[in-house]
C-alpha positions, 0 to 999 in steps of 0.5 A: 277351653272345652271346645278346643279340647273337644275339637283339637285334643279329643279322640272322638270321631269326626262326626261327633265333633261336627255334630257337637259344634253344629249343636252348639251353633244352633243352640246359642243365641245371636247376642253372643259371640259363641255362635261365631266362635262355634262356626269358626271352629266348625269351619277350621275342623272341616278344612282340616278334615277335608269335609268343607262340603258340610259348611260351604252353603252356610259359609257362602251366606255368612255375611247375611246370616250374621248381620243380626248377630251381636258381635264386636267389630273385631269378632266380625272381622275375625269371622269374615276373614276366616270364612273368606280365607277358607272359601278361597282355599276350597276354590269358591272365588265369588263367595270368598270375594263377597266375604273378604269384601265385607271384612275389609269394609269393616276397616277405616283409614284410622284403624291401627290394624289396617296394615294387617289387612294388606295380604287380604286386601291384595287377595280380595283384588285378585278374587274380584277379578276372578269372580264372574259376578263382580262388576263394580270395581270402583266400590272396591277402590274406595276401601281404605284397606285397598287404598293402602296397596297404592305404594307397596303393591302398585301393580295390583292397585294399577290392575284394579284401576284398569278394571275400574276404568274399563267398566266406567 
């Protein structure tokens, strides 16, 4: 598609690529998945080019800013997962936790895809422990995506349980 050609395969300067994605992001309506897609491409580009400072503020607020966007559950999961992972990669533990937590809240026990969240669920537990502003670990334990860690990753789940009991 055009965006992939612009971002991944063109010889345009970084500024032109970023400006084009920002323009697309700002010009599309929230009732379209294009806004989410443009932000995902922008955050990928910024990570690849080591210029995440351009998008970090908006990435920290993505859950709040995207709440009124008309996205499917899968589009929202993809957006939050990508943004949460990038925030984690650039050392933004608190915001990364909030975005990953929002992502994991979108999964129910009956979802066939819940097994695919195992790595993100494990990382979310670690981020919760690292984040200075997380005080309610019990809410994290209630998520089906976190509950799946009880058997395969019993140590991670036990550690989270210790924090839950310590805050009770």
